[in-house]
C-alpha positions as CSV (number, residue, x, y, z in Angstrom):
1,X,32.4,-3.5,-32.4
2,X,30.5,-6.9,-32.8
3,X,27.3,-6.3,-30.7
4,X,23.9,-7.8,-31.9
5,X,21.5,-5.5,-32.7
6,X,17.8,-5.3,-33.7
7,X,17.7,-2.8,-36.9
8,X,14.2,-1.7,-38.3
9,X,14.7,-0.6,-41.9
10,X,12.7,1.9,-43.8
11,X,11.2,-1.4,-45.6
12,X,9.2,-2.1,-42.4
13,X,11.8,-5.2,-41.7
14,X,12.8,-6.1,-38.2
15,X,16.7,-7.5,-38.7
16,X,18.8,-8.7,-35.7
17,X,22.4,-8.8,-36.7
18,X,25.7,-8.5,-35.5
19,X,27.0,-5.2,-36.2
20,X,30.8,-5.2,-36.9
21,X,31.3,-2.0,-38.1
22,X,29.8,1.6,-37.8
23,X,30.7,4.5,-40.3
24,X,29.5,7.8,-41.0
25,X,27.3,6.6,-44.2
26,X,26.9,2.8,-43.4
27,X,27.1,-0.1,-40.8
28,X,28.4,-3.5,-41.6
29,X,26.6,-6.1,-40.7
30,X,26.6,-9.8,-40.4
31,X,24.6,-13.1,-39.3
32,X,21.1,-11.8,-39.9
33,X,17.8,-12.8,-39.5
34,X,14.5,-11.2,-39.9
35,X,12.3,-11.3,-37.0
36,X,8.2,-11.3,-36.7
37,X,5.4,-12.6,-34.6
38,X,3.5,-15.5,-34.9
39,X,0.8,-17.1,-32.4
40,X,1.5,-20.6,-31.0
41,X,-1.4,-23.3,-30.6
42,X,-2.3,-22.0,-27.4
43,X,-2.7,-18.5,-28.9
44,X,0.1,-16.8,-27.1
45,X,2.6,-14.6,-29.1
46,X,6.3,-15.4,-30.0
47,X,8.9,-14.5,-32.0
48,X,9.0,-16.2,-35.4
49,X,12.6,-16.0,-37.6
50,X,13.5,-16.6,-41.0
51,X,17.2,-16.0,-42.8
52,X,17.1,-12.4,-44.4
53,X,18.7,-11.9,-47.8
54,X,19.7,-15.7,-47.9
55,X,21.3,-15.3,-50.9
56,X,23.6,-12.5,-50.2
57,X,27.0,-12.9,-49.6
58,X,27.8,-11.6,-46.1
59,X,28.9,-9.3,-44.4
60,X,26.9,-6.6,-46.2
61,X,27.0,-2.8,-45.9
62,X,23.5,-1.1,-44.8
63,X,23.3,2.5,-45.7
64,X,22.1,4.6,-43.1
65,X,19.4,6.3,-44.8
66,X,17.6,3.3,-44.9
67,X,17.8,2.6,-41.2
68,X,14.8,3.7,-39.0
69,X,16.5,3.3,-35.9
70,X,19.0,0.7,-34.0
71,X,18.4,-0.9,-30.7
72,X,19.4,-3.2,-28.2
73,X,17.8,-6.7,-28.5
74,X,15.4,-8.6,-26.2
75,X,16.2,-11.6,-24.4
76,X,13.8,-13.7,-26.8
77,X,15.3,-11.8,-30.1
78,X,18.8,-12.4,-28.6
79,X,18.4,-16.2,-27.9
80,X,16.6,-16.8,-31.3
81,X,19.6,-15.2,-33.1
82,X,22.1,-16.9,-31.1
83,X,20.1,-20.5,-31.6
84,X,20.4,-19.8,-35.5
85,X,23.8,-19.2,-35.7
86,X,24.9,-21.3,-32.9
87,X,27.1,-24.5,-34.1
88,X,25.7,-26.4,-31.5
89,X,22.1,-27.8,-31.6
90,X,19.9,-26.9,-28.6
91,X,17.1,-29.2,-27.7
92,X,14.0,-28.4,-26.0
93,X,12.8,-30.2,-22.9
94,X,10.4,-32.6,-24.8
95,X,13.4,-34.0,-27.1
96,X,14.4,-37.4,-26.7
97,X,18.6,-37.4,-26.1
98,X,20.2,-41.0,-26.0
99,X,23.5,-41.1,-24.3
100,X,26.1,-44.1,-24.7
101,X,26.5,-45.8,-21.8
102,X,29.8,-46.3,-20.1
């Protein structure tokens, strides 16, 4: 299975996670981030992410009765998830990058 999904929990948390397995009563998730919204310096709304359950050992099972819904993720949330768990650090267009000369 291993799909990236948005999971809305009964606590109100919105978690973007890799869903590895779905059983009758639980789903198994890994690589979880909690998403929220914040305004940038220009007042635009953007996605803010923080680790979800940073003290837990993953993967973990979520009880389905604690889940409000599971949905496909937006491009912004998918990008935030990929950046959070990628082993390659991506740099923004304003970051300086020095390459060795040949």
